[in-house]
PyMOL Python script that loads the backbone (N, CA, C, O; Angstrom):
from pymol import cmd

cmd.read_pdbstr("""\
ATOM      1  N   MET A   1     -29.625-160.147-119.853  1.00  0.00           N
ATOM      2  CA  MET A   1     -30.194-160.944-118.781  1.00  0.00           C
ATOM      3  C   MET A   1     -29.822-160.355-117.425  1.00  0.00           C
ATOM      4  O   MET A   1     -30.683-160.217-116.557  1.00  0.00           O
ATOM      5  N   PHE A   2     -28.544-160.002-117.232  1.00  0.00           N
ATOM      6  CA  PHE A   2     -28.093-159.472-115.948  1.00  0.00           C
ATOM      7  C   PHE A   2     -28.923-158.260-115.534  1.00  0.00           C
ATOM      8  O   PHE A   2     -29.410-158.182-114.406  1.00  0.00           O
ATOM      9  N   TYR A   3     -29.075-157.317-116.463  1.00  0.00           N
ATOM     10  CA  TYR A   3     -29.774-156.079-116.113  1.00  0.00           C
ATOM     11  C   TYR A   3     -31.224-156.348-115.719  1.00  0.00           C
ATOM     12  O   TYR A   3     -31.770-155.657-114.858  1.00  0.00           O
ATOM     13  N   GLU A   4     -31.851-157.344-116.340  1.00  0.00           N
ATOM     14  CA  GLU A   4     -33.233-157.684-115.990  1.00  0.00           C
ATOM     15  C   GLU A   4     -33.310-158.307-114.597  1.00  0.00           C
ATOM     16  O   GLU A   4     -34.213-158.002-113.818  1.00  0.00           O
ATOM     17  N   ARG A   5     -32.359-159.175-114.298  1.00  0.00           N
ATOM     18  CA  ARG A   5     -32.376-159.857-113.003  1.00  0.00           C
ATOM     19  C   ARG A   5     -32.077-158.891-111.863  1.00  0.00           C
ATOM     20  O   ARG A   5     -32.688-158.978-110.798  1.00  0.00           O
ATOM     21  N   ILE A   6     -31.144-157.974-112.080  1.00  0.00           N
ATOM     22  CA  ILE A   6     -30.826-156.987-111.037  1.00  0.00           C
ATOM     23  C   ILE A   6     -32.071-156.175-110.701  1.00  0.00           C
ATOM     24  O   ILE A   6     -32.409-156.010-109.529  1.00  0.00           O
ATOM     25  N   LYS A   7     -32.736-155.683-111.699  1.00  0.00           N
ATOM     26  CA  LYS A   7     -33.919-154.856-111.465  1.00  0.00           C
ATOM     27  C   LYS A   7     -35.024-155.670-110.798  1.00  0.00           C
ATOM     28  O   LYS A   7     -35.652-155.205-109.847  1.00  0.00           O
ATOM     29  N   GLU A   8     -35.260-156.871-111.291  1.00  0.00           N
ATOM     30  CA  GLU A   8     -36.295-157.743-110.719  1.00  0.00           C
ATOM     31  C   GLU A   8     -36.033-158.006-109.233  1.00  0.00           C
ATOM     32  O   GLU A   8     -36.940-157.909-108.406  1.00  0.00           O
ATOM     33  N   LEU A   9     -34.789-158.338-108.911  1.00  0.00           N
ATOM     34  CA  LEU A   9     -34.452-158.633-107.518  1.00  0.00           C
ATOM     35  C   LEU A   9     -34.522-157.388-106.647  1.00  0.00           C
ATOM     36  O   LEU A   9     -34.996-157.452-105.513  1.00  0.00           O
ATOM     37  N   ARG A  10     -34.060-156.265-107.161  1.00  0.00           N
ATOM     38  CA  ARG A  10     -34.121-155.007-106.405  1.00  0.00           C
ATOM     39  C   ARG A  10     -35.562-154.667-106.076  1.00  0.00           C
ATOM     40  O   ARG A  10     -35.882-154.314-104.941  1.00  0.00           O
ATOM     41  N   LEU A  11     -36.430-154.773-107.069  1.00  0.00           N
ATOM     42  CA  LEU A  11     -37.841-154.463-106.856  1.00  0.00           C
ATOM     43  C   LEU A  11     -38.506-155.462-105.913  1.00  0.00           C
ATOM     44  O   LEU A  11     -39.429-155.102-105.182  1.00  0.00           O
ATOM     45  N   SER A  12     -38.049-156.700-105.924  1.00  0.00           N
ATOM     46  CA  SER A  12     -38.633-157.708-105.028  1.00  0.00           C
ATOM     47  C   SER A  12     -38.365-157.373-103.563  1.00  0.00           C
ATOM     48  O   SER A  12     -39.101-157.808-102.677  1.00  0.00           O
ATOM     49  N   LEU A  13     -37.306-156.595-103.311  1.00  0.00           N
ATOM     50  CA  LEU A  13     -37.008-156.150-101.951  1.00  0.00           C
ATOM     51  C   LEU A  13     -37.573-154.757-101.680  1.00  0.00           C
ATOM     52  O   LEU A  13     -37.306-154.163-100.636  1.00  0.00           O
ATOM     53  N   ASN A  14     -38.355-154.243-102.626  1.00  0.00           N
ATOM     54  CA  ASN A  14     -38.949-152.902-102.506  1.00  0.00           C
ATOM     55  C   ASN A  14     -37.899-151.824-102.273  1.00  0.00           C
ATOM     56  O   ASN A  14     -38.088-150.925-101.453  1.00  0.00           O
ATOM     57  N   LEU A  15     -36.785-151.926-103.007  1.00  0.00           N
ATOM     58  CA  LEU A  15     -35.719-150.940-102.905  1.00  0.00           C
ATOM     59  C   LEU A  15     -35.685-150.090-104.161  1.00  0.00           C
ATOM     60  O   LEU A  15     -35.824-150.605-105.270  1.00  0.00           O
ATOM     61  N   ASN A  16     -35.498-148.777-103.988  1.00  0.00           N
ATOM     62  CA  ASN A  16     -35.240-147.956-105.161  1.00  0.00           C
ATOM     63  C   ASN A  16     -33.744-148.028-105.459  1.00  0.00           C
ATOM     64  O   ASN A  16     -32.990-148.641-104.704  1.00  0.00           O
ATOM     65  N   GLN A  17     -33.318-147.413-106.543  1.00  0.00           N
ATOM     66  CA  GLN A  17     -31.910-147.515-106.940  1.00  0.00           C
ATOM     67  C   GLN A  17     -30.970-146.897-105.913  1.00  0.00           C
ATOM     68  O   GLN A  17     -29.871-147.407-105.694  1.00  0.00           O
ATOM     69  N   VAL A  18     -31.387-145.812-105.285  1.00  0.00           N
ATOM     70  CA  VAL A  18     -30.555-145.162-104.269  1.00  0.00           C
ATOM     71  C   VAL A  18     -30.383-146.081-103.060  1.00  0.00           C
ATOM     72  O   VAL A  18     -29.268-146.257-102.568  1.00  0.00           O
ATOM     73  N   GLN A  19     -31.472-146.661-102.584  1.00  0.00           N
ATOM     74  CA  GLN A  19     -31.416-147.552-101.424  1.00  0.00           C
ATOM     75  C   GLN A  19     -30.550-148.777-101.706  1.00  0.00           C
ATOM     76  O   GLN A  19     -29.741-149.184-100.872  1.00  0.00           O
ATOM     77  N   PHE A  20     -30.730-149.355-102.885  1.00  0.00           N
ATOM     78  CA  PHE A  20     -29.932-150.523-103.243  1.00  0.00           C
ATOM     79  C   PHE A  20     -28.457-150.156-103.351  1.00  0.00           C
ATOM     80  O   PHE A  20     -27.593-150.893-102.876  1.00  0.00           O
ATOM     81  N   GLY A  21     -28.174-149.023-103.974  1.00  0.00           N
ATOM     82  CA  GLY A  21     -26.794-148.569-104.082  1.00  0.00           C
ATOM     83  C   GLY A  21     -26.135-148.410-102.727  1.00  0.00           C
ATOM     84  O   GLY A  21     -24.990-148.822-102.539  1.00  0.00           O
ATOM     85  N   LYS A  22     -26.846-147.817-101.783  1.00  0.00           N
ATOM     86  CA  LYS A  22     -26.306-147.651-100.431  1.00  0.00           C
ATOM     87  C   LYS A  22     -26.050-148.993 -99.771  1.00  0.00           C
ATOM     88  O   LYS A  22     -25.065-149.165 -99.053  1.00  0.00           O
ATOM     89  N   LYS A  23     -26.935-149.935-100.015  1.00  0.00           N
ATOM     90  CA  LYS A  23     -26.825-151.267 -99.416  1.00  0.00           C
ATOM     91  C   LYS A  23     -25.540-151.977 -99.860  1.00  0.00           C
ATOM     92  O   LYS A  23     -24.935-152.719 -99.086  1.00  0.00           O
ATOM     93  N   ILE A  24     -25.134-151.744-101.107  1.00  0.00           N
ATOM     94  CA  ILE A  24     -23.922-152.420-101.613  1.00  0.00           C
ATOM     95  C   ILE A  24     -22.763-151.449-101.836  1.00  0.00           C
ATOM     96  O   ILE A  24     -21.740-151.807-102.419  1.00  0.00           O
ATOM     97  N   ASN A  25     -22.943-150.207-101.359  1.00  0.00           N
ATOM     98  CA  ASN A  25     -21.879-149.203-101.376  1.00  0.00           C
ATOM     99  C   ASN A  25     -21.461-148.770-102.789  1.00  0.00           C
ATOM    100  O   ASN A  25     -20.273-148.695-103.106  1.00  0.00           O
ATOM    101  N   VAL A  26     -22.459-148.491-103.620  1.00  0.00           N
ATOM    102  CA  VAL A  26     -22.216-147.918-104.946  1.00  0.00           C
ATOM    103  C   VAL A  26     -23.207-146.779-105.161  1.00  0.00           C
ATOM    104  O   VAL A  26     -24.148-146.609-104.385  1.00  0.00           O
ATOM    105  N   SER A  27     -22.993-146.016-106.202  1.00  0.00           N
ATOM    106  CA  SER A  27     -23.871-144.881-106.489  1.00  0.00           C
ATOM    107  C   SER A  27     -25.161-145.334-107.180  1.00  0.00           C
ATOM    108  O   SER A  27     -25.232-146.422-107.750  1.00  0.00           O
ATOM    109  N   LYS A  28     -26.157-144.485-107.115  1.00  0.00           N
ATOM    110  CA  LYS A  28     -27.413-144.713-107.836  1.00  0.00           C
ATOM    111  C   LYS A  28     -27.139-144.815-109.323  1.00  0.00           C
ATOM    112  O   LYS A  28     -27.767-145.604-110.029  1.00  0.00           O
ATOM    113  N   GLN A  29     -26.187-144.003-109.797  1.00  0.00           N
ATOM    114  CA  GLN A  29     -25.833-144.004-111.214  1.00  0.00           C
ATOM    115  C   GLN A  29     -25.304-145.368-111.659  1.00  0.00           C
ATOM    116  O   GLN A  29     -25.608-145.826-112.761  1.00  0.00           O
ATOM    117  N   SER A  30     -24.513-146.014-110.801  1.00  0.00           N
ATOM    118  CA  SER A  30     -24.010-147.356-111.135  1.00  0.00           C
ATOM    119  C   SER A  30     -25.166-148.335-111.291  1.00  0.00           C
ATOM    120  O   SER A  30     -25.219-149.101-112.253  1.00  0.00           O
ATOM    121  N   VAL A  31     -26.093-148.302-110.332  1.00  0.00           N
ATOM    122  CA  VAL A  31     -27.250-149.197-110.399  1.00  0.00           C
ATOM    123  C   VAL A  31     -28.052-148.916-111.663  1.00  0.00           C
ATOM    124  O   VAL A  31     -28.472-149.844-112.355  1.00  0.00           O
ATOM    125  N   SER A  32     -28.262-147.655-111.962  1.00  0.00           N
ATOM    126  CA  SER A  32     -29.005-147.275-113.163  1.00  0.00           C
ATOM    127  C   SER A  32     -28.308-147.785-114.421  1.00  0.00           C
ATOM    128  O   SER A  32     -28.961-148.300-115.329  1.00  0.00           O
ATOM    129  N   ASN A  33     -26.996-147.644-114.475  1.00  0.00           N
ATOM    130  CA  ASN A  33     -26.238-148.115-115.642  1.00  0.00           C
ATOM    131  C   ASN A  33     -26.298-149.627-115.794  1.00  0.00           C
ATOM    132  O   ASN A  33     -26.364-150.128-116.917  1.00  0.00           O
ATOM    133  N   TRP A  34     -26.277-150.367-114.682  1.00  0.00           N
ATOM    134  CA  TRP A  34     -26.393-151.827-114.761  1.00  0.00           C
ATOM    135  C   TRP A  34     -27.763-152.207-115.300  1.00  0.00           C
ATOM    136  O   TRP A  34     -27.884-153.057-116.181  1.00  0.00           O
ATOM    137  N   GLU A  35     -28.797-151.562-114.755  1.00  0.00           N
ATOM    138  CA  GLU A  35     -30.161-151.906-115.150  1.00  0.00           C
ATOM    139  C   GLU A  35     -30.479-151.485-116.583  1.00  0.00           C
ATOM    140  O   GLU A  35     -31.409-152.006-117.198  1.00  0.00           O
ATOM    141  N   SER A  36     -29.709-150.550-117.103  1.00  0.00           N
ATOM    142  CA  SER A  36     -29.886-150.128-118.499  1.00  0.00           C
ATOM    143  C   SER A  36     -29.022-150.957-119.440  1.00  0.00           C
ATOM    144  O   SER A  36     -29.160-150.863-120.659  1.00  0.00           O
ATOM    145  N   GLY A  37     -28.143-151.759-118.883  1.00  0.00           N
ATOM    146  CA  GLY A  37     -27.267-152.593-119.691  1.00  0.00           C
ATOM    147  C   GLY A  37     -26.056-151.870-120.242  1.00  0.00           C
ATOM    148  O   GLY A  37     -25.392-152.375-121.147  1.00  0.00           O
ATOM    149  N   TYR A  38     -25.755-150.679-119.703  1.00  0.00           N
ATOM    150  CA  TYR A  38     -24.621-149.897-120.198  1.00  0.00           C
ATOM    151  C   TYR A  38     -23.287-150.417-119.687  1.00  0.00           C
ATOM    152  O   TYR A  38     -22.299-150.427-120.421  1.00  0.00           O
ATOM    153  N   ILE A  39     -23.256-150.847-118.437  1.00  0.00           N
ATOM    154  CA  ILE A  39     -22.012-151.350-117.843  1.00  0.00           C
ATOM    155  C   ILE A  39     -22.327-152.566-116.988  1.00  0.00           C
ATOM    156  O   ILE A  39     -23.489-152.856-116.705  1.00  0.00           O
ATOM    157  N   GLN A  40     -21.288-153.269-116.584  1.00  0.00           N
ATOM    158  CA  GLN A  40     -21.393-154.409-115.681  1.00  0.00           C
ATOM    159  C   GLN A  40     -20.612-154.074-114.404  1.00  0.00           C
ATOM    160  O   GLN A  40     -19.649-153.309-114.457  1.00  0.00           O
ATOM    161  N   PRO A  41     -21.013-154.631-113.271  1.00  0.00           N
ATOM    162  CA  PRO A  41     -20.277-154.363-112.034  1.00  0.00           C
ATOM    163  C   PRO A  41     -18.952-155.114-112.005  1.00  0.00           C
ATOM    164  O   PRO A  41     -18.753-156.084-112.736  1.00  0.00           O
ATOM    165  N   SER A  42     -18.055-154.647-111.148  1.00  0.00           N
ATOM    166  CA  SER A  42     -16.794-155.362-110.936  1.00  0.00           C
ATOM    167  C   SER A  42     -17.087-156.675-110.216  1.00  0.00           C
ATOM    168  O   SER A  42     -18.191-156.885-109.714  1.00  0.00           O
ATOM    169  N   ILE A  43     -16.110-157.536-110.172  1.00  0.00           N
ATOM    170  CA  ILE A  43     -16.285-158.841-109.527  1.00  0.00           C
ATOM    171  C   ILE A  43     -16.611-158.674-108.042  1.00  0.00           C
ATOM    172  O   ILE A  43     -17.497-159.356-107.528  1.00  0.00           O
ATOM    173  N   ASP A  44     -15.907-157.776-107.345  1.00  0.00           N
ATOM    174  CA  ASP A  44     -16.182-157.619-105.919  1.00  0.00           C
ATOM    175  C   ASP A  44     -17.590-157.073-105.672  1.00  0.00           C
ATOM    176  O   ASP A  44     -18.227-157.443-104.685  1.00  0.00           O
ATOM    177  N   VAL A  45     -18.081-156.206-106.547  1.00  0.00           N
ATOM    178  CA  VAL A  45     -19.445-155.695-106.409  1.00  0.00           C
ATOM    179  C   VAL A  45     -20.443-156.802-106.758  1.00  0.00           C
ATOM    180  O   VAL A  45     -21.495-156.905-106.127  1.00  0.00           O
ATOM    181  N   LEU A  46     -20.128-157.619-107.744  1.00  0.00           N
ATOM    182  CA  LEU A  46     -20.995-158.742-108.097  1.00  0.00           C
ATOM    183  C   LEU A  46     -21.184-159.668-106.892  1.00  0.00           C
ATOM    184  O   LEU A  46     -22.284-160.161-106.644  1.00  0.00           O
ATOM    185  N   VAL A  47     -20.108-159.895-106.156  1.00  0.00           N
ATOM    186  CA  VAL A  47     -20.193-160.736-104.957  1.00  0.00           C
ATOM    187  C   VAL A  47     -21.123-160.088-103.927  1.00  0.00           C
ATOM    188  O   VAL A  47     -21.932-160.777-103.306  1.00  0.00           O
ATOM    189  N   ARG A  48     -21.012-158.783-103.744  1.00  0.00           N
ATOM    190  CA  ARG A  48     -21.892-158.085-102.789  1.00  0.00           C
ATOM    191  C   ARG A  48     -23.354-158.169-103.229  1.00  0.00           C
ATOM    192  O   ARG A  48     -24.248-158.334-102.399  1.00  0.00           O
ATOM    193  N   ILE A  49     -23.588-158.057-104.522  1.00  0.00           N
ATOM    194  CA  ILE A  49     -24.957-158.170-105.052  1.00  0.00           C
ATOM    195  C   ILE A  49     -25.506-159.567-104.764  1.00  0.00           C
ATOM    196  O   ILE A  49     -26.637-159.710-104.299  1.00  0.00           O
ATOM    197  N   CYS A  50     -24.708-160.587-105.040  1.00  0.00           N
ATOM    198  CA  CYS A  50     -25.137-161.966-104.792  1.00  0.00           C
ATOM    199  C   CYS A  50     -25.485-162.176-103.327  1.00  0.00           C
ATOM    200  O   CYS A  50     -26.497-162.800-103.007  1.00  0.00           O
ATOM    201  N   LYS A  51     -24.658-161.661-102.446  1.00  0.00           N
ATOM    202  CA  LYS A  51     -24.918-161.818-101.012  1.00  0.00           C
ATOM    203  C   LYS A  51     -26.170-161.063-100.601  1.00  0.00           C
ATOM    204  O   LYS A  51     -26.949-161.559 -99.786  1.00  0.00           O
ATOM    205  N   THR A  52     -26.377-159.881-101.145  1.00  0.00           N
ATOM    206  CA  THR A  52     -27.551-159.078-100.806  1.00  0.00           C
ATOM    207  C   THR A  52     -28.835-159.788-101.198  1.00  0.00           C
ATOM    208  O   THR A  52     -29.806-159.787-100.441  1.00  0.00           O
ATOM    209  N   PHE A  53     -28.843-160.390-102.370  1.00  0.00           N
ATOM    210  CA  PHE A  53     -30.043-161.043-102.881  1.00  0.00           C
ATOM    211  C   PHE A  53     -30.101-162.538-102.577  1.00  0.00           C
ATOM    212  O   PHE A  53     -31.095-163.196-102.884  1.00  0.00           O
ATOM    213  N   SER A  54     -29.043-163.074-101.978  1.00  0.00           N
ATOM    214  CA  SER A  54     -28.951-164.520-101.703  1.00  0.00           C
ATOM    215  C   SER A  54     -29.161-165.334-102.969  1.00  0.00           C
ATOM    216  O   SER A  54     -29.942-166.286-102.990  1.00  0.00           O
ATOM    217  N   VAL A  55     -28.453-164.947-104.025  1.00  0.00           N
ATOM    218  CA  VAL A  55     -28.500-165.681-105.286  1.00  0.00           C
ATOM    219  C   VAL A  55     -27.067-165.969-105.735  1.00  0.00           C
ATOM    220  O   VAL A  55     -26.112-165.382-105.224  1.00  0.00           O
ATOM    221  N   THR A  56     -26.936-166.877-106.694  1.00  0.00           N
ATOM    222  CA  THR A  56     -25.616-167.176-107.239  1.00  0.00           C
ATOM    223  C   THR A  56     -25.281-166.211-108.374  1.00  0.00           C
ATOM    224  O   THR A  56     -26.163-165.593-108.970  1.00  0.00           O
ATOM    225  N   SER A  57     -24.005-166.102-108.652  1.00  0.00           N
ATOM    226  CA  SER A  57     -23.596-165.274-109.788  1.00  0.00           C
ATOM    227  C   SER A  57     -24.106-165.891-111.092  1.00  0.00           C
ATOM    228  O   SER A  57     -24.433-165.165-112.031  1.00  0.00           O
ATOM    229  N   ASP A  58     -24.176-167.209-111.157  1.00  0.00           N
ATOM    230  CA  ASP A  58     -24.730-167.867-112.347  1.00  0.00           C
ATOM    231  C   ASP A  58     -26.163-167.420-112.594  1.00  0.00           C
ATOM    232  O   ASP A  58     -26.557-167.199-113.739  1.00  0.00           O
ATOM    233  N   TYR A  59     -26.946-167.285-111.526  1.00  0.00           N
ATOM    234  CA  TYR A  59     -28.323-166.820-111.687  1.00  0.00           C
ATOM    235  C   TYR A  59     -28.335-165.385-112.214  1.00  0.00           C
ATOM    236  O   TYR A  59     -29.057-165.074-113.161  1.00  0.00           O
ATOM    237  N   LEU A  60     -27.541-164.521-111.605  1.00  0.00           N
ATOM    238  CA  LEU A  60     -27.519-163.118-112.043  1.00  0.00           C
ATOM    239  C   LEU A  60     -27.081-162.977-113.492  1.00  0.00           C
ATOM    240  O   LEU A  60     -27.590-162.125-114.220  1.00  0.00           O
ATOM    241  N   LEU A  61     -26.140-163.809-113.908  1.00  0.00           N
ATOM    242  CA  LEU A  61     -25.596-163.707-115.260  1.00  0.00           C
ATOM    243  C   LEU A  61     -26.423-164.469-116.297  1.00  0.00           C
ATOM    244  O   LEU A  61     -26.095-164.465-117.483  1.00  0.00           O
ATOM    245  N   GLY A  62     -27.488-165.118-115.846  1.00  0.00           N
ATOM    246  CA  GLY A  62     -28.360-165.831-116.771  1.00  0.00           C
ATOM    247  C   GLY A  62     -27.854-167.201-117.173  1.00  0.00           C
ATOM    248  O   GLY A  62     -28.347-167.779-118.142  1.00  0.00           O
ATOM    249  N   LEU A  63     -26.874-167.736-116.444  1.00  0.00           N
ATOM    250  CA  LEU A  63     -26.340-169.062-116.755  1.00  0.00           C
ATOM    251  C   LEU A  63     -27.149-170.167-116.091  1.00  0.00           C
ATOM    252  O   LEU A  63     -27.037-171.337-116.459  1.00  0.00           O
ATOM    253  N   ASP A  64     -27.958-169.794-115.119  1.00  0.00           N
ATOM    254  CA  ASP A  64     -28.770-170.747-114.370  1.00  0.00           C
ATOM    255  C   ASP A  64     -30.070-170.046-114.006  1.00  0.00           C
ATOM    256  O   ASP A  64     -30.051-168.911-113.529  1.00  0.00           O
ATOM    257  N   SER A  65     -31.175-170.699-114.223  1.00  0.00           N
ATOM    258  CA  SER A  65     -32.457-170.055-113.944  1.00  0.00           C
ATOM    259  C   SER A  65     -33.034-170.454-112.581  1.00  0.00           C
ATOM    260  O   SER A  65     -34.107-169.992-112.193  1.00  0.00           O
ATOM    261  N   ARG A  66     -32.313-171.309-111.869  1.00  0.00           N
ATOM    262  CA  ARG A  66     -32.816-171.761-110.570  1.00  0.00           C
ATOM    263  C   ARG A  66     -32.583-170.695-109.506  1.00  0.00           C
ATOM    264  O   ARG A  66     -31.501-170.116-109.405  1.00  0.00           O
ATOM    265  N   LYS A  67     -33.617-170.454-108.724  1.00  0.00           N
ATOM    266  CA  LYS A  67     -33.489-169.581-107.561  1.00  0.00           C
ATOM    267  C   LYS A  67     -33.295-170.481-106.349  1.00  0.00           C
ATOM    268  O   LYS A  67     -33.756-171.623-106.330  1.00  0.00           O
ATOM    269  N   THR A  68     -32.614-169.961-105.348  1.00  0.00           N
ATOM    270  CA  THR A  68     -32.362-170.751-104.155  1.00  0.00           C
ATOM    271  C   THR A  68     -32.931-170.052-102.930  1.00  0.00           C
ATOM    272  O   THR A  68     -33.203-168.852-102.945  1.00  0.00           O
ATOM    273  N   ILE A  69     -33.098-170.814-101.894  1.00  0.00           N
ATOM    274  CA  ILE A  69     -33.542-170.280-100.611  1.00  0.00           C
ATOM    275  C   ILE A  69     -32.490-170.659 -99.585  1.00  0.00           C
ATOM    276  O   ILE A  69     -32.064-171.812 -99.523  1.00  0.00           O
ATOM    277  N   ASP A  70     -32.073-169.698 -98.786  1.00  0.00           N
ATOM    278  CA  ASP A  70     -31.097-169.960 -97.734  1.00  0.00           C
ATOM    279  C   ASP A  70     -31.797-170.707 -96.604  1.00  0.00           C
ATOM    280  O   ASP A  70     -32.687-170.164 -95.950  1.00  0.00           O
ATOM    281  N   VAL A  71     -31.395-171.940 -96.380  1.00  0.00           N
ATOM    282  CA  VAL A  71     -32.011-172.758 -95.345  1.00  0.00           C
ATOM    283  C   VAL A  71     -31.065-173.002 -94.175  1.00  0.00           C
ATOM    284  O   VAL A  71     -31.337-173.837 -93.312  1.00  0.00           O
ATOM    285  N   SER A  72     -29.948-172.268 -94.149  1.00  0.00           N
ATOM    286  CA  SER A  72     -29.024-172.452 -93.036  1.00  0.00           C
ATOM    287  C   SER A  72     -29.738-172.115 -91.729  1.00  0.00           C
ATOM    288  O   SER A  72     -30.483-171.140 -91.640  1.00  0.00           O
ATOM    289  N   GLY A  73     -29.493-172.932 -90.737  1.00  0.00           N
ATOM    290  CA  GLY A  73     -30.129-172.739 -89.442  1.00  0.00           C
ATOM    291  C   GLY A  73     -31.435-173.494 -89.283  1.00  0.00           C
ATOM    292  O   GLY A  73     -31.998-173.536 -88.189  1.00  0.00           O
ATOM    293  N   LEU A  74     -31.927-174.095 -90.370  1.00  0.00           N
ATOM    294  CA  LEU A  74     -33.160-174.880 -90.285  1.00  0.00           C
ATOM    295  C   LEU A  74     -32.820-176.344 -90.040  1.00  0.00           C
ATOM    296  O   LEU A  74     -31.759-176.824 -90.439  1.00  0.00           O
ATOM    297  N   SER A  75     -33.721-177.032 -89.389  1.00  0.00           N
ATOM    298  CA  SER A  75     -33.515-178.464 -89.150  1.00  0.00           C
ATOM    299  C   SER A  75     -33.783-179.239 -90.437  1.00  0.00           C
ATOM    300  O   SER A  75     -34.345-178.705 -91.393  1.00  0.00           O
ATOM    301  N   ALA A  76     -33.379-180.489 -90.446  1.00  0.00           N
ATOM    302  CA  ALA A  76     -33.618-181.354 -91.602  1.00  0.00           C
ATOM    303  C   ALA A  76     -35.122-181.496 -91.859  1.00  0.00           C
ATOM    304  O   ALA A  76     -35.561-181.519 -93.009  1.00  0.00           O
ATOM    305  N   ASP A  77     -35.901-181.590 -90.785  1.00  0.00           N
ATOM    306  CA  ASP A  77     -37.358-181.689 -90.939  1.00  0.00           C
ATOM    307  C   ASP A  77     -37.936-180.420 -91.564  1.00  0.00           C
ATOM    308  O   ASP A  77     -38.810-180.495 -92.428  1.00  0.00           O
ATOM    309  N   GLU A  78     -37.457-179.266 -91.133  1.00  0.00           N
ATOM    310  CA  GLU A  78     -37.948-177.995 -91.684  1.00  0.00           C
ATOM    311  C   GLU A  78     -37.587-177.866 -93.164  1.00  0.00           C
ATOM    312  O   GLU A  78     -38.394-177.401 -93.969  1.00  0.00           O
ATOM    313  N   ILE A  79     -36.384-178.277 -93.510  1.00  0.00           N
ATOM    314  CA  ILE A  79     -35.954-178.239 -94.913  1.00  0.00           C
ATOM    315  C   ILE A  79     -36.812-179.191 -95.740  1.00  0.00           C
ATOM    316  O   ILE A  79     -37.224-178.853 -96.850  1.00  0.00           O
ATOM    317  N   SER A  80     -37.079-180.366 -95.208  1.00  0.00           N
ATOM    318  CA  SER A  80     -37.927-181.333 -95.901  1.00  0.00           C
ATOM    319  C   SER A  80     -39.326-180.767 -96.121  1.00  0.00           C
ATOM    320  O   SER A  80     -39.918-180.957 -97.183  1.00  0.00           O
ATOM    321  N   HIS A  81     -39.846-180.078 -95.124  1.00  0.00           N
ATOM    322  CA  HIS A  81     -41.169-179.459 -95.245  1.00  0.00           C
ATOM    323  C   HIS A  81     -41.174-178.406 -96.350  1.00  0.00           C
ATOM    324  O   HIS A  81     -42.099-178.357 -97.160  1.00  0.00           O
ATOM    325  N   LEU A  82     -40.139-177.564 -96.383  1.00  0.00           N
ATOM    326  CA  LEU A  82     -40.043-176.545 -97.436  1.00  0.00           C
ATOM    327  C   LEU A  82     -39.980-177.190 -98.817  1.00  0.00           C
ATOM    328  O   LEU A  82     -40.597-176.703 -99.764  1.00  0.00           O
ATOM    329  N   GLN A  83     -39.232-178.286 -98.928  1.00  0.00           N
ATOM    330  CA  GLN A  83     -39.131-178.982-100.207  1.00  0.00           C
ATOM    331  C   GLN A  83     -40.484-179.525-100.627  1.00  0.00           C
ATOM    332  O   GLN A  83     -40.835-179.469-101.805  1.00  0.00           O
ATOM    333  N   SER A  84     -41.246-180.050 -99.681  1.00  0.00           N
ATOM    334  CA  SER A  84     -42.595-180.558 -99.985  1.00  0.00           C
ATOM    335  C   SER A  84     -43.510-179.441-100.471  1.00  0.00           C
ATOM    336  O   SER A  84     -44.270-179.613-101.423  1.00  0.00           O
ATOM    337  N   VAL A  85     -43.425-178.293 -99.801  1.00  0.00           N
ATOM    338  CA  VAL A  85     -44.243-177.145-100.215  1.00  0.00           C
ATOM    339  C   VAL A  85     -43.855-176.721-101.627  1.00  0.00           C
ATOM    340  O   VAL A  85     -44.726-176.465-102.458  1.00  0.00           O
ATOM    341  N   ALA A  86     -42.561-176.644-101.902  1.00  0.00           N
ATOM    342  CA  ALA A  86     -42.107-176.253-103.236  1.00  0.00           C
ATOM    343  C   ALA A  86     -42.593-177.244-104.282  1.00  0.00           C
ATOM    344  O   ALA A  86     -43.037-176.841-105.358  1.00  0.00           O
ATOM    345  N   ASN A  87     -42.515-178.517-103.983  1.00  0.00           N
ATOM    346  CA  ASN A  87     -42.983-179.537-104.932  1.00  0.00           C
ATOM    347  C   ASN A  87     -44.475-179.416-105.184  1.00  0.00           C
ATOM    348  O   ASN A  87     -44.924-179.560-106.322  1.00  0.00           O
ATOM    349  N   ASP A  88     -45.255-179.151-104.131  1.00  0.00           N
ATOM    350  CA  ASP A  88     -46.694-178.979-104.294  1.00  0.00           C
ATOM    351  C   ASP A  88     -47.007-177.765-105.165  1.00  0.00           C
ATOM    352  O   ASP A  88     -47.920-177.813-105.989  1.00  0.00           O
ATOM    353  N   LEU A  89     -46.262-176.689-104.990  1.00  0.00           N
ATOM    354  CA  LEU A  89     -46.505-175.483-105.780  1.00  0.00           C
ATOM    355  C   LEU A  89     -46.173-175.681-107.256  1.00  0.00           C
ATOM    356  O   LEU A  89     -46.766-175.031-108.117  1.00  0.00           O
ATOM    357  N   LYS A  90     -45.236-176.569-107.552  1.00  0.00           N
ATOM    358  CA  LYS A  90     -44.854-176.830-108.934  1.00  0.00           C
ATOM    359  C   LYS A  90     -45.939-177.591-109.697  1.00  0.00           C
ATOM    360  O   LYS A  90     -45.980-177.551-110.927  1.00  0.00           O
ATOM    361  N   LYS A  91     -46.814-178.281-108.971  1.00  0.00           N
ATOM    362  CA  LYS A  91     -47.843-179.117-109.609  1.00  0.00           C
ATOM    363  C   LYS A  91     -48.950-178.318-110.196  1.00  0.00           C
ATOM    364  O   LYS A  91     -49.885-178.882-110.764  1.00  0.00           O
TER     365      LYS A  91
END
""", "prot")
cmd.dss("prot")
cmd.show_as("cartoon", "prot")
cmd.util.cbc("prot")
cmd.orient("prot")
C-alpha cells in the first residue's frame, strides 16, 4: 500500500523521482526502492514525506483511506463552503 500511495502522490504533483527526492533530501534510488516496495523510509523521512504531500502517516501506510485538505488560514465560512462542495461531489 505504501509504495502505491507514494507513487500516486508524487505523480499528482507532477514530480519525477529525482525531483521528489530533492524535495525531501533523499536520492532517486531511495524513491525508486520505496515505490518498488523494496525498502521503507526512516521515520524522519516519513515525516518529511507527510509534510510534502500534506497527508497523515496513517494514509501513507494504508491504515486510513481518508485524504485531508489543509484549511489553515481559511475562515469558518470558507471551510463550511469547502465541506458543502465535498458533500455535493460525494452524491
